[in-house]
DODRENDO-692492 format. One record per residue: residue number from 1; residue in three letters; x, y, z of N, C-alpha, C in turn. Coordinates in Angstrom, 3 decimals. Layout:
N
  seq  type        nx        ny        nz       cax       cay       caz        cx        cy        cz
  NUM   ALA         X         Y         Z         X         Y         Z         X         Y         Z
...
REM end
This chain:
71
  seq  type        nx        ny        nz       cax       cay       caz        cx        cy        cz
    1   UNK   -16.878    -4.741   -25.418   -15.883    -4.644   -26.420   -16.442    -5.721   -27.373
    2   UNK   -16.491    -4.823   -28.790   -16.951    -5.638   -29.868   -15.512    -6.131   -30.671
    3   UNK   -15.433    -7.441   -31.171   -14.261    -8.000   -31.650   -14.601    -8.626   -32.758
    4   UNK   -13.816    -8.351   -33.891   -13.656    -9.030   -35.272   -12.364    -9.175   -35.748
    5   UNK   -11.852   -10.327   -35.468   -10.471   -10.836   -35.981    -9.610   -10.045   -34.979
    6   UNK    -8.378    -9.164   -35.411    -7.710    -8.504   -34.660    -8.357    -7.084   -34.431
    7   UNK    -9.532    -6.855   -34.875   -10.064    -5.236   -34.812   -11.008    -5.581   -33.550
    8   UNK   -10.928    -4.336   -32.921   -11.717    -4.258   -31.783   -12.398    -2.952   -31.887
    9   UNK   -13.614    -2.798   -31.256   -14.197    -1.491   -30.774   -14.816    -1.435   -29.680
   10   UNK   -14.533    -0.346   -28.700   -14.959    -0.369   -27.410   -16.403     0.151   -27.364
   11   UNK   -17.141    -0.357   -26.485   -18.620     0.188   -26.444   -18.533     1.726   -25.995
   12   UNK   -19.685     2.268   -25.972   -19.781     3.472   -25.281   -19.576     3.501   -23.787
   13   UNK   -20.109     2.684   -23.271   -19.980     2.309   -21.946   -18.729     2.238   -21.438
   14   UNK   -17.704     1.441   -22.238   -16.373     1.178   -21.963   -15.643     2.767   -21.997
   15   UNK   -15.812     3.366   -23.323   -15.161     4.480   -23.540   -15.563     5.585   -22.133
   16   UNK   -16.724     5.490   -21.986   -17.014     6.269   -20.812   -16.509     5.851   -19.567
   17   UNK   -16.171     4.593   -19.151   -15.379     4.217   -18.009   -14.080     4.583   -17.994
   18   UNK   -13.310     4.189   -19.090   -11.975     4.604   -19.369   -11.631     6.141   -19.170
   19   UNK   -12.677     6.959   -19.555   -12.519     8.419   -19.408   -12.730     8.894   -18.025
   20   UNK   -13.639     8.245   -17.649   -13.930     8.490   -16.157   -12.820     8.254   -15.129
   21   UNK   -12.073     7.141   -15.621   -10.930     6.612   -14.734    -9.908     7.703   -14.751
   22   UNK    -9.475     7.821   -16.056    -8.292     8.832   -16.300    -8.440    10.109   -16.634
   23   UNK    -9.600    10.404   -17.327   -10.022    11.814   -17.740    -9.429    11.926   -19.044
   24   UNK    -8.917    10.620   -19.736    -8.233    10.962   -21.042    -9.127     9.633   -21.843
   25   UNK    -9.857    10.052   -22.847   -10.807     9.169   -23.791    -9.675     8.457   -24.497
   26   UNK   -10.251     7.033   -24.619    -9.347     5.912   -25.492    -9.561     6.437   -27.054
   27   UNK    -8.904     7.369   -27.437    -9.124     7.527   -28.857    -8.304     6.690   -29.723
   28   UNK    -8.624     6.546   -31.069    -7.859     5.451   -31.941    -7.557     4.130   -31.470
   29   UNK    -8.607     3.650   -30.504    -8.190     2.267   -30.023    -8.789     1.409   -30.995
   30   UNK    -8.219     0.631   -31.912    -8.888    -0.298   -32.915    -8.254    -1.895   -32.725
   31   UNK    -7.219    -2.190   -31.879    -6.701    -3.559   -31.599    -6.344    -3.494   -30.101
   32   UNK    -6.242    -4.681   -29.599    -5.888    -5.106   -28.257    -4.538    -4.312   -28.031
   33   UNK    -3.502    -4.330   -29.054    -2.385    -3.543   -28.758    -2.495    -2.178   -28.656
   34   UNK    -3.539    -1.615   -29.367    -3.806    -0.139   -29.165    -4.319    -0.007   -27.514
   35   UNK    -5.222    -0.932   -27.362    -5.771    -0.701   -25.943    -4.352    -0.788   -24.782
   36   UNK    -3.682    -1.691   -25.148    -2.577    -1.913   -24.193    -1.750    -0.656   -24.117
   37   UNK    -1.400    -0.094   -25.322    -0.667     1.109   -25.538    -1.410     2.206   -24.782
   38   UNK    -2.544     2.376   -24.692    -3.429     3.525   -24.194    -3.557     3.263   -22.581
   39   UNK    -3.505     1.995   -22.339    -3.403     1.869   -20.910    -1.975     2.133   -20.292
   40   UNK    -0.951     1.613   -20.882     0.381     1.978   -20.851     0.778     3.629   -20.598
   41   UNK     0.196     4.200   -21.536     0.403     5.747   -21.549    -0.332     6.456   -20.446
   42   UNK    -1.559     5.838   -19.985    -2.098     6.583   -18.753    -1.349     5.990   -17.676
   43   UNK    -0.898     4.739   -17.458     0.022     4.527   -16.108     1.210     5.387   -16.100
   44   UNK     1.868     5.572   -17.321     3.016     6.606   -17.420     2.365     7.782   -17.041
   45   UNK     1.594     8.417   -17.289     0.963     9.802   -17.094     0.823     9.703   -15.348
   46   UNK    -0.086     8.671   -14.882    -0.252     8.808   -13.640     0.484     7.871   -12.935
   47   UNK     1.863     8.053   -12.716     2.887     7.536   -12.157     3.147     7.477   -10.773
   48   UNK     3.856     6.875    -9.866     3.843     6.876    -8.534     3.709     5.716    -7.781
   49   UNK     3.898     5.966    -6.533     3.891     4.731    -5.578     2.669     4.930    -4.592
   50   UNK     2.009     5.828    -4.681     1.039     6.061    -3.536    -0.103     5.328    -3.737
   51   UNK    -0.967     5.125    -2.779    -2.065     4.202    -2.667    -3.052     4.577    -3.888
   52   UNK    -3.146     6.008    -3.805    -4.174     6.583    -5.167    -3.690     6.027    -6.292
   53   UNK    -2.378     6.163    -6.625    -1.843     5.802    -8.011    -1.988     4.122    -8.277
   54   UNK    -1.711     3.647    -7.275    -1.719     2.135    -7.231    -3.337     1.587    -7.701
   55   UNK    -4.218     2.029    -6.933    -5.535     2.252    -7.118    -6.015     2.255    -8.685
   56   UNK    -5.505     3.443    -9.164    -5.908     3.777   -10.357    -5.307     2.761   -11.407
   57   UNK    -4.095     2.341   -11.516    -3.573     1.306   -12.228    -4.254     0.134   -12.244
   58   UNK    -4.763    -0.450   -10.681    -5.493    -1.708   -10.524    -6.987    -1.395   -11.328
   59   UNK    -7.526    -0.223   -11.365    -8.858     0.009   -12.009    -8.556     0.059   -13.499
   60   UNK    -7.501     0.529   -14.139    -7.419     0.315   -15.564    -7.056    -1.159   -15.744
   61   UNK    -6.242    -1.789   -14.849    -6.290    -3.297   -15.387    -7.547    -3.972   -15.193
   62   UNK    -8.335    -3.658   -14.149    -9.644    -4.514   -13.966   -10.809    -4.044   -15.133
   63   UNK   -10.673    -2.892   -15.696   -11.268    -2.560   -16.937   -10.828    -3.227   -18.028
   64   UNK    -9.741    -3.338   -18.233    -9.348    -4.197   -19.422    -9.560    -5.696   -19.380
   65   UNK    -9.533    -6.236   -18.120   -10.021    -7.440   -17.846   -11.646    -7.791   -18.184
   66   UNK   -12.287    -6.582   -17.767   -13.732    -6.624   -18.130   -14.018    -6.534   -19.532
   67   UNK   -13.417    -5.756   -20.168   -13.445    -5.659   -21.592   -13.263    -6.978   -22.282
   68   UNK   -12.170    -7.773   -21.873   -11.582    -9.125   -22.716   -12.736   -10.144   -22.199
   69   UNK   -13.188    -9.904   -20.947   -14.328   -10.899   -20.347   -15.538   -10.802   -21.150
   70   UNK   -15.981    -9.736   -21.675   -17.015    -9.280   -22.340   -16.831    -9.871   -23.855
   71   UNK   -15.890   -10.065   -24.199   -15.477   -10.266   -25.754   -15.826   -11.893   -25.986
REM end
């Protein structure tokens, strides 16, 4: 993730990972709030209590952490 002030830009690889995890590309993500909103929408779309759903939510959280760690 590239960051300049409050503005962010996901790298091509990060976009590919989020898309691979969810099947939905993170379009129009320009701030951390946008990224959190995207992740929230994905979690709402893939809701439930199954092990697979919990794992998907875990992957989204890990990917967000990875993005922030790289910034």
